[in-house]
C-alpha positions as CSV (number, residue, x, y, z in Angstrom):
1,X,2.7,-27.2,0.4
2,X,0.1,-29.0,3.5
3,X,0.2,-27.8,6.8
4,X,2.2,-30.1,9.7
5,X,0.7,-31.5,12.7
6,X,2.8,-28.8,14.5
7,X,1.4,-25.9,12.0
8,X,-2.2,-27.5,12.3
9,X,-1.5,-26.9,16.4
10,X,-0.1,-23.4,16.2
11,X,-3.3,-22.3,13.8
12,X,-5.5,-23.5,16.2
13,X,-4.0,-21.9,18.6
14,X,-3.8,-18.8,16.6
15,X,-7.2,-18.5,15.9
16,X,-8.0,-19.5,19.5
17,X,-6.2,-16.7,21.5
18,X,-7.2,-14.1,18.3
19,X,-11.2,-15.7,19.3
20,X,-11.0,-14.1,22.4
21,X,-8.3,-11.0,22.4
22,X,-9.8,-7.4,20.8
23,X,-7.5,-5.0,19.4
24,X,-8.5,-1.5,20.9
25,X,-9.2,1.7,18.7
26,X,-5.9,3.3,19.8
27,X,-3.8,0.2,19.0
28,X,-5.3,0.3,15.4
29,X,-5.2,3.5,14.9
30,X,-1.4,3.5,16.0
31,X,-1.1,0.5,13.2
32,X,-2.5,2.5,11.1
33,X,0.0,6.1,12.2
34,X,2.8,3.4,11.4
35,X,1.7,2.2,8.1
36,X,1.4,6.2,7.0
37,X,4.6,6.8,8.1
38,X,6.4,3.4,6.8
39,X,4.6,3.9,2.9
40,X,5.2,7.6,2.4
41,X,8.8,7.1,2.8
42,X,8.4,5.1,-0.6
43,X,6.7,8.0,-2.1
44,X,8.9,11.0,-1.1
45,X,10.9,11.1,-3.7
46,X,8.6,11.6,-6.7
47,X,7.9,15.2,-6.3
48,X,11.7,15.9,-5.6
49,X,13.4,14.6,-8.8
50,X,13.9,17.7,-10.2
51,X,15.9,19.3,-7.1
52,X,17.8,15.3,-6.7
53,X,18.9,15.8,-10.7
54,X,20.1,19.0,-10.1
55,X,21.9,18.1,-6.8
56,X,23.7,15.2,-7.8
57,X,23.7,16.0,-11.3
58,X,22.0,13.2,-12.6
59,X,20.1,13.8,-16.2
60,X,16.5,13.9,-16.6
61,X,17.0,10.9,-18.3
62,X,18.6,8.8,-15.8
63,X,16.8,10.1,-12.6
64,X,13.9,7.9,-12.8
65,X,16.2,5.3,-11.3
66,X,15.6,6.5,-7.7
67,X,11.8,5.2,-7.9
68,X,12.9,2.5,-9.7
69,X,14.9,1.1,-7.5
70,X,12.7,2.2,-4.9
71,X,10.0,-0.4,-6.5
72,X,12.0,-3.1,-7.0
73,X,13.1,-3.1,-3.7
74,X,9.8,-2.8,-2.0
75,X,8.7,-6.1,-4.5
76,X,12.0,-7.8,-3.0
77,X,11.0,-7.3,0.3
78,X,7.3,-8.7,0.0
79,X,8.8,-12.0,-1.0
80,X,12.3,-12.4,1.5
81,X,10.9,-9.9,4.5
82,X,7.3,-10.1,4.9
83,X,7.0,-14.0,5.1
84,X,9.3,-13.7,8.3
85,X,5.9,-12.7,10.5
86,X,5.0,-16.4,10.0
87,X,8.2,-17.3,11.4
88,X,9.7,-15.1,13.8
89,X,8.4,-12.7,16.6
90,X,6.2,-10.3,14.9
91,X,6.9,-7.5,17.7
92,X,11.0,-8.1,17.6
93,X,10.6,-8.3,13.2
94,X,8.8,-4.7,13.2
95,X,10.6,-2.7,15.7
96,X,13.6,-4.0,14.4
97,X,12.5,-3.4,10.7
98,X,12.3,0.3,11.8
99,X,15.0,0.9,13.4
100,X,17.1,-0.3,10.0
101,X,14.3,1.7,8.2
102,X,15.8,4.8,10.3
103,X,19.5,4.2,9.4
104,X,18.1,4.2,5.3
105,X,16.8,7.4,6.0
106,X,19.5,9.0,7.6
107,X,22.1,7.7,4.8
108,X,19.3,9.0,2.2
109,X,18.9,12.5,4.2
110,X,22.8,12.6,4.7
111,X,23.8,11.3,0.9
112,X,27.1,13.1,-0.5
113,X,26.7,11.3,-4.2
114,X,24.1,9.9,-6.5
115,X,25.1,6.2,-5.7
116,X,25.1,6.9,-1.9
117,X,21.8,8.4,-2.4
118,X,20.5,5.4,-4.8
119,X,21.8,3.0,-2.5
120,X,19.9,4.3,0.8
121,X,16.7,4.7,-0.9
122,X,17.1,1.2,-2.1
123,X,17.1,0.2,1.0
124,X,14.4,2.5,2.3
125,X,11.8,1.1,-0.3
126,X,12.9,-2.7,1.2
127,X,12.3,-1.8,4.6
128,X,9.0,-0.1,3.9
129,X,7.2,-3.9,3.5
130,X,7.0,-3.6,6.9
131,X,3.1,-2.0,6.5
132,X,2.0,-5.8,5.3
133,X,3.7,-7.5,8.3
134,X,2.2,-4.7,10.6
135,X,-1.4,-5.7,8.6
136,X,-0.6,-9.7,9.0
137,X,0.1,-8.7,12.8
138,X,-3.3,-6.8,13.1
139,X,-5.2,-9.1,11.7
140,X,-3.7,-12.0,14.2
141,X,-4.2,-9.6,17.2
142,X,-7.9,-9.3,16.4
143,X,-10.8,-11.5,17.1
144,X,-12.4,-13.1,14.0
145,X,-15.7,-11.0,14.8
146,X,-14.0,-7.9,14.5
147,X,-11.1,-8.6,11.9
148,X,-12.3,-6.8,8.8
149,X,-12.8,-3.4,11.1
150,X,-9.3,-3.8,12.3
151,X,-7.7,-4.3,8.5
152,X,-9.8,-1.3,7.1
153,X,-8.4,0.8,9.8
154,X,-5.0,-0.1,9.8
155,X,-5.0,0.1,5.2
156,X,-6.6,3.1,5.5
157,X,-3.4,4.3,7.0
158,X,-1.6,3.1,4.4
159,X,-3.3,4.9,1.5
160,X,-3.5,8.2,3.4
161,X,0.5,7.8,3.9
162,X,0.2,7.4,-0.1
163,X,-1.3,10.4,-1.0
164,X,0.2,12.9,1.5
165,X,3.4,12.1,0.9
166,X,4.0,13.9,-1.7
167,X,2.1,17.0,-0.3
168,X,4.3,16.9,2.9
169,X,7.7,16.3,0.9
170,X,6.7,19.3,-1.1
171,X,6.3,21.7,2.0
172,X,9.1,20.6,3.9
173,X,11.0,20.9,1.1
174,X,10.3,24.3,0.7
175,X,10.8,25.3,4.1
176,X,14.1,23.4,4.7
177,X,15.4,21.8,2.0
178,X,14.5,18.2,0.4
179,X,17.3,16.3,3.0
180,X,14.1,17.3,6.1
181,X,11.8,15.2,4.6
182,X,14.2,12.1,5.2
183,X,15.5,13.3,8.5
184,X,12.5,14.4,9.6
185,X,11.0,10.9,8.4
186,X,14.0,9.4,10.1
187,X,13.0,11.1,13.5
188,X,9.0,10.1,13.3
189,X,10.1,7.0,12.2
190,X,12.6,6.2,15.7
191,X,9.8,7.8,18.0
192,X,7.1,5.6,16.6
193,X,9.6,2.6,17.2
194,X,10.0,3.4,20.5
195,X,6.3,3.6,21.0
196,X,5.7,0.7,19.2
197,X,8.3,-1.4,21.5
198,X,5.8,-0.5,24.3
199,X,2.5,-1.0,22.9
200,X,3.1,-3.9,21.2
201,X,1.8,-7.0,22.5
202,X,5.4,-9.9,22.5
203,X,3.0,-12.7,21.3
204,X,5.3,-15.0,20.3
205,X,4.4,-18.1,18.0
206,X,7.6,-19.7,16.0
207,X,6.7,-22.2,13.7
208,X,10.0,-24.5,13.8
209,X,8.9,-26.8,11.4
210,X,9.8,-24.1,8.5
211,X,13.1,-23.1,7.3
212,X,13.3,-19.8,5.4
213,X,13.8,-21.3,2.3
214,X,10.7,-23.1,2.7
215,X,9.1,-20.4,4.0
216,X,9.9,-18.4,0.9
217,X,8.9,-21.7,-1.3
218,X,5.5,-21.9,0.4
219,X,4.5,-18.2,-1.0
220,X,4.4,-18.9,-4.1
221,X,2.4,-22.5,-3.5
222,X,-0.3,-20.3,-1.8
223,X,-1.6,-19.0,-5.3
224,X,-2.1,-22.7,-6.1
225,X,-4.1,-23.9,-3.4
226,X,-5.9,-20.6,-2.0
227,X,-8.6,-20.0,-4.5
228,X,-9.7,-16.5,-2.5
229,X,-6.2,-15.5,-2.9
230,X,-5.9,-15.7,-6.9
231,X,-9.6,-14.3,-7.1
232,X,-8.6,-11.8,-5.2
233,X,-5.2,-10.7,-6.3
234,X,-6.6,-10.2,-9.7
235,X,-8.7,-7.5,-8.7
236,X,-6.3,-6.3,-6.7
237,X,-4.1,-6.0,-9.6
238,X,-6.8,-4.0,-11.3
239,X,-7.7,-1.7,-8.7
240,X,-4.0,-0.8,-8.5
241,X,-3.6,-0.3,-12.3
242,X,-6.6,2.0,-12.1
243,X,-5.4,4.0,-9.0
244,X,-1.6,4.3,-10.4
245,X,-3.1,5.4,-13.9
246,X,-4.7,8.4,-11.9
247,X,-2.2,9.5,-10.0
248,X,0.9,8.9,-12.0
249,X,-0.4,11.2,-14.7
250,X,-2.4,13.6,-12.8
251,X,0.3,15.8,-12.4
252,X,0.8,16.1,-16.0
253,X,-2.8,18.0,-16.7
254,X,-2.6,19.9,-14.0
255,X,0.5,21.7,-14.3
256,X,0.4,22.6,-17.8
257,X,-1.9,25.2,-19.1
258,X,-4.3,26.2,-18.8
259,X,-4.1,25.3,-15.2
260,X,-0.6,25.6,-14.6
261,X,-0.9,25.0,-10.7
262,X,2.4,24.6,-8.7
263,X,3.1,21.2,-7.0
264,X,1.8,22.6,-3.7
265,X,-1.4,23.0,-5.1
266,X,-1.3,19.4,-7.4
267,X,-0.5,17.5,-4.0
268,X,-3.6,19.1,-2.4
269,X,-5.5,17.3,-4.1
270,X,-4.4,14.0,-2.4
271,X,-6.5,15.6,0.4
272,X,-9.6,14.9,-1.5
273,X,-8.2,11.1,-2.2
274,X,-7.8,11.1,1.7
275,X,-10.8,11.9,2.7
276,X,-12.1,9.2,0.0
277,X,-9.9,6.4,1.8
278,X,-11.1,7.7,5.1
279,X,-14.5,7.2,4.1
280,X,-14.2,3.4,3.0
281,X,-12.2,2.3,5.9
282,X,-15.5,1.1,7.3
283,X,-15.9,-1.5,4.5
284,X,-14.3,-3.8,7.0
285,X,-17.0,-3.9,8.9
286,X,-19.1,-5.1,6.3
287,X,-17.2,-8.0,5.4
288,X,-17.3,-8.7,9.3
289,X,-21.0,-9.2,8.6
290,X,-20.6,-11.4,5.0
291,X,-20.8,-8.6,2.9
292,X,-17.9,-8.9,1.5
293,X,-19.4,-9.9,-2.0
294,X,-21.8,-7.3,-2.5
295,X,-19.4,-4.4,-1.2
296,X,-16.7,-5.5,-3.6
297,X,-19.4,-5.1,-6.2
298,X,-20.5,-1.7,-5.8
299,X,-17.6,-0.4,-5.1
300,X,-15.8,-1.9,-8.1
301,X,-19.1,0.3,-10.3
302,X,-18.3,3.2,-8.2
303,X,-14.7,3.0,-9.4
304,X,-16.2,3.0,-13.4
305,X,-18.4,5.3,-12.7
306,X,-15.5,7.6,-11.0
307,X,-14.0,8.0,-14.6
308,X,-17.4,10.1,-15.8
309,X,-16.5,13.5,-13.5
310,X,-13.0,13.5,-14.1
311,X,-13.1,13.7,-17.8
312,X,-14.9,17.0,-17.3
313,X,-11.8,17.9,-16.0
314,X,-11.0,20.9,-18.8
315,X,-14.7,22.4,-18.1
316,X,-14.5,22.5,-14.3
317,X,-11.8,20.8,-11.4
318,X,-15.3,20.0,-9.2
319,X,-15.3,17.0,-11.9
320,X,-11.8,15.6,-10.7
321,X,-12.4,16.2,-7.5
322,X,-15.4,14.5,-7.2
323,X,-14.0,11.5,-9.2
324,X,-10.8,11.6,-6.5
325,X,-13.0,10.8,-3.3
326,X,-14.8,8.3,-5.2
327,X,-11.7,6.5,-6.9
328,X,-10.4,6.4,-3.9
329,X,-12.6,5.8,-1.9
330,X,-13.5,2.5,-4.4
331,X,-10.0,1.5,-4.4
332,X,-9.8,1.1,-0.5
333,X,-13.2,-0.4,0.1
334,X,-12.6,-3.3,-2.4
335,X,-8.6,-3.3,-0.8
336,X,-10.0,-3.8,2.7
337,X,-12.7,-6.0,1.7
338,X,-9.4,-8.3,-0.3
339,X,-7.3,-8.4,2.8
340,X,-10.2,-9.5,5.1
341,X,-11.2,-12.2,2.9
342,X,-7.6,-14.0,2.1
343,X,-6.1,-13.4,5.8
344,X,-9.2,-15.5,7.1
345,X,-8.6,-18.6,5.3
346,X,-4.9,-19.4,6.8
347,X,-4.2,-18.4,9.9
348,X,-0.7,-19.8,10.1
349,X,0.0,-18.0,7.2
350,X,-1.3,-14.5,7.0
351,X,2.2,-13.1,6.7
352,X,3.1,-15.1,3.3
353,X,-0.8,-14.5,2.3
354,X,-0.7,-10.4,2.9
355,X,2.9,-10.8,1.1
356,X,1.6,-13.0,-2.2
357,X,-1.4,-10.6,-2.1
358,X,0.8,-7.5,-2.2
359,X,2.7,-8.9,-5.2
360,X,-0.3,-8.6,-7.1
361,X,-0.5,-4.7,-6.2
362,X,2.9,-3.8,-6.9
363,X,2.1,-5.1,-10.2
364,X,-1.2,-3.6,-11.2
365,X,0.4,-0.3,-9.6
366,X,3.8,-0.6,-12.2
367,X,1.5,-1.4,-14.4
368,X,-0.6,1.7,-14.3
369,X,2.3,4.3,-14.3
370,X,3.9,2.8,-17.4
371,X,0.1,2.5,-19.3
372,X,-0.6,6.0,-18.2
373,X,2.4,8.3,-19.5
374,X,2.4,6.3,-22.9
375,X,-1.3,7.0,-23.1
376,X,-1.4,10.6,-21.9
377,X,1.6,11.2,-24.6
378,X,-0.4,10.1,-27.4
379,X,-3.9,11.1,-26.0
380,X,-4.0,12.9,-23.6
381,X,-6.2,13.2,-20.4
382,X,-9.4,12.1,-22.4
383,X,-7.2,8.8,-23.7
384,X,-5.6,8.6,-19.8
385,X,-9.7,8.4,-18.4
386,X,-10.7,5.7,-21.1
387,X,-8.1,3.4,-19.8
388,X,-8.5,4.0,-16.4
389,X,-12.2,3.2,-17.1
390,X,-11.3,0.1,-19.5
391,X,-9.7,-1.1,-16.5
392,X,-12.5,-0.5,-14.4
393,X,-15.0,-2.8,-16.4
394,X,-12.3,-5.5,-16.6
395,X,-12.6,-5.4,-12.4
396,X,-16.4,-5.2,-12.9
397,X,-16.7,-8.0,-15.6
398,X,-13.8,-10.1,-14.1
399,X,-15.6,-9.9,-10.3
400,X,-19.1,-10.6,-12.0
401,X,-17.6,-13.7,-13.2
402,X,-16.2,-15.1,-10.0
403,X,-18.4,-13.5,-7.5
404,X,-20.7,-17.1,-6.8
405,X,-16.3,-19.1,-6.8
406,X,-15.4,-17.4,-3.9
């Protein structure tokens, strides 16, 4: 879809304002904390499935519907809610979605039946896409020269939220029961919403020449129009498939002999991953300096190499720790670079570009999770490592083939 004159004027105004603006480190960290809190809501249920199964008398064969409903609704939210950031006042949109998330979390935390629980979980997944609205808003507020740095800081909160959600859920469940996980998150989300209401700039640029249906349609058209979105989207799919292959299957060998680790101990490996993700936050600065392709290449080779020490887990857990740090560093570095490059091409469509890119993330994560569990059941941990290495090698080869195109 070609921009109308009004859209072009809005885009020019947007870049003109951004070029003279700056996002303080305090605001960027606030964005990161909000993103981490929001994305963790999707992953709290994973270590609680056995508890929820007993609480609501759901069979083990059907309890998986909880995580499935969350992921499906998250994907729907990417398409139906995130693009609204290009149409509505982003400050109001962010705070409004957070307040709705509070209500959904309270529904989950007080659920009296399986049907209410699933409905609440589905709503939580749908509204968790506020993360992507925040990333797009942060990119809009940042000056072009610092956009990569800001995106790096903000998205570090996303990865850390994903990695630490299991640890937090396990600790709170042991202390006060599983309901405390969602009620505590509701309280924190309400507090964060009140802080953001005061902290966010009230910059409104409403595109009046697009209806909601045209807005959604334009998300699909962006795939055909923007080559950088297609290339970086495929890279995003592959790196998050590798990420999901690791974190979906890791609990299986660690909870079995000879390790037989507790859920809390297994969750502690998320701390190693968080350290790697934090270290990669600076990848955005390299993208700001025009080194996005070089950063991507080095990170993808590290991603491939990470599977070697992880394959030695049966001999030493230190190999696993090193591999986890390398993998999460590599995934975060490529993810930050991807978003920095994608969000620079169409200032007036940053929310839609973010939604389109994150659809690749959803597909990659889902495919990696399914492939990991099937592979582990047939070939064990070594098979999982080979699968992860093959996906990582495919990412390296794809980058080498496309690095001179975009």
